[in-house]
N, C-alpha and C positions, 0 to 999 in steps of 0.2 A: 504493499499499500504506500509505504513512504517513497519507494523508487518511483511509483506511478505519479505520485504528487510532484516529485522533483522533476520528472520528465515533463509534466504539464507546465510547470513553471518555466522550465527551459524553453519549451516550445512557445509560450506566451511572450517570453522575453525576446526570442528571435523575431517573432511576428512584429512586435513593437519596434524593434530595431529596424526591420525591413521597411515598415511603414514610415518611420522617421526619416530614414535615409532616402526613401522615395520622394517625400515631401521636400526635403532639403535639396536633393539633386534637381528636382523640377524647378524650384525657386532660383537655384544657382544659375541653371541654364537659361532661365527667363532673364535674370538680371544681366548676365553676360551677353545675351543677345541684345538688350537694350544698349549696353556699353558699346558693342560692335557697330550697332546702327548709327549711334551718335558720332562714332569715329568716322564711319563712312560718309556721313553728312559733312563733317568738318573737312575731310579730304576733298569732297566734291566741291564745296564752296570756298576753299582756300584761294586767295588771290594769287596772281602771277608773279608778284613781287617776292623779295627775299623773305619777308616775313610770312608770306603765304606758303612759301616752299618749306620753311621751318615747321609750320602748322601741319602740312601734309605729311612731312616726315614723322612727326609725332604721332599723328593719326594712324599711320601705317604700323608703328610700333605698338600702339594700343590694340589694333586689330591682331597683330601676332600674339600679344600676350593673352588676349581673350581666347584666341583659338587654342593656345597651349592649355589654358585653364580648363576649357571645355573637354580637350582630350584627356586631361588627368581625371576629371570628374567621370568621364565615360569608362576610363580604365578601372576606377574604383567600383563602378557599378558592375563591370564585367567580372571582376575578381569576386564579388559577392555572389553573383549569379553562378559562377563556376563552382565556388565552394558548397553552394546549396544545391548543386546538380540541376539547375534550371536555366542554364544558358540556352537561349533560343537560336536555332539555326533553321533555315528553310531551304534544304538542298534541292536543286533542280538540274535535271540532266542538260548539260550545255558544253560548249567548246571552250576549253581553257586558253586557247591561243590568244584571243582578244584581251582576255584578262591580264595575261602576262605582258602583252605589248602595251596596253594602257599603264601598267605599273611602271614599266621602264621609261615610257614617255613622261610619266609624272615626275619621276626622280632624276631624269637626264639633266635638267638644269642645275640642280643641287650637286650632282656628281661633278658636272663640268666646272662649277664654281670652286669645288674642292680640288681640281686638278686630277680628276679620276676619270677613267674610261668605263662606260657602262654598256654592257652588250646583252643581247637576247639570243638564245639558241633554242630552236624548236626541232625536236627530233621525232621520227616516226610519221605515220600517215594520219593518225587521229589522236586528239587529246580530249576526247569526250569523257566527262566525269560528272559525278552529282555533287554540286556544292552550292552554297549560299554565296552569291557573287560579292556581296558587300563584306561578309565576314572573311572570306579568303583574301579579298583585297586588303583587309586590315592585317592579316597575317603577312602578306608579301610586303606591305608597307613597313611593318616592324623589322623584318629580315633585312630589307633594303636600307632603311635608315640606320640600322646598326652596322651594316657593312660599310657604309659610307663614313659613319662615325669613327670607325677603328681601322681605317685604311688610310695610310699617309698618301700625300700628293704623289702623283706619278704612279700610283697603283691601279689596279683594274678590278672590276666587279662583273660577274656574269650571272644572268638569270636563266636557267635551263628548264624545260618542261619536256617530258618524255613518257610514253607508256612503259610500264614495267609490270609484266605479268597481267593480273586483272585490276591493276591500279594505274593511275596517273601520278607521276613523281615530279615534284618541283624542287629545284636546288638553286640556292643562292651562294655563290663562292666568291671569296675575296682574297686579296694578296696582303691582307693586314697583319697585325701582330701575333695573331693566333691565340690559342687558349691552351694552357696546361691540361694534360690528359685527366688528372684528378678532378678537374672542374667541369668537364663536359656534361655530366649529369646534373650538376648544381645550376647550370645556366638557366634551366627552366624552372627553378624554384622562385618563389615570391621575393621581391626586393633584392634579387641578386644583382650585384654590380661587378663589372670586370675590375674596376679599381675603386677602392673605398673612398678615395677623394673625389671621385667623379660624381657629381650631383646634377647631371643634365637630365635626369629622369628618376622615376621612382623604382625602376627595375622590375617593372610588371609586364613589359612587352612580351617576352618569351614565355612568361607564365600564361599569359592570356592567349598567346598563339597556340600553345600546347593544348589549352582548354578547347579552343575553337576546332583545332584539327581533330582531336579526339572526339568531339561532339559529332563530327562528320563520319566517324568510324575509321579514321586514318591514324597515322603515327607521325611523330616528328622527332628528329635526331640531329646531332652535331658531330662533325669530324674536323679535327684540327691538329696542326703541328705548330708549336711555338715558332714564330719567326717566318712561317711559311704560309700563313693564312688560314681561313676557316671556311667550311662548307656546312650550311644549314639545309636540311632536306626534310620534305614531308610528302606523304602519299595521301591520296584521296580515292575512294572507290571508283573504278572506271565504269564504262557503260557495259551492260550485258551484251554478249555477242550478237544476240538477236536484234539489237537496237542500233548496231553500227552499220 
């Protein structure tokens, strides 16, 4: 009886936490949306003189900061969903080729600005798989942003997609600093940071990526040699033979 009472209290506490987090997240998204809108108006109405250009630059910074805060809130929401086993994905049978090309196109400017080459390699005749477009785009964005973050200027990054057995495999390879072998499993844990002094994120991207891939019925892993770069790969269920 005591155990049942404690379980009921724990469930009620979780429900209260989830309700509170949902309310706070919604309000924060709304407030940040208002800030971003005002920044956009400031940028639009800025004069063409020196003062106006300074105003436009300040507005752009505000927009970047609000976008980053929105991403952080979204990450925290995803972590809560993964831990509670209620992360929502809506897989649809579709071609991964366009998704891969869109991802590379989106990150090409950032890679070029960092002095990196970014290429895409599409192997095989078909890359049909069942996946939630936005969620897998989120995974690829996490992997590509990490590769850019840890690859020095002059290096290269490649995004490859290919059929492997009954699955479709995605791989992001870089020529960065690499990861020690004893840390390869830890990289997918919450709040993991490659360097303890690096505070450019909460260390949730790979944890969330793992949750998203596993929610699709796939798996994700890392391979690396210190000084020779890293490759992060994940699989998604491919199309049944009858549907190809």
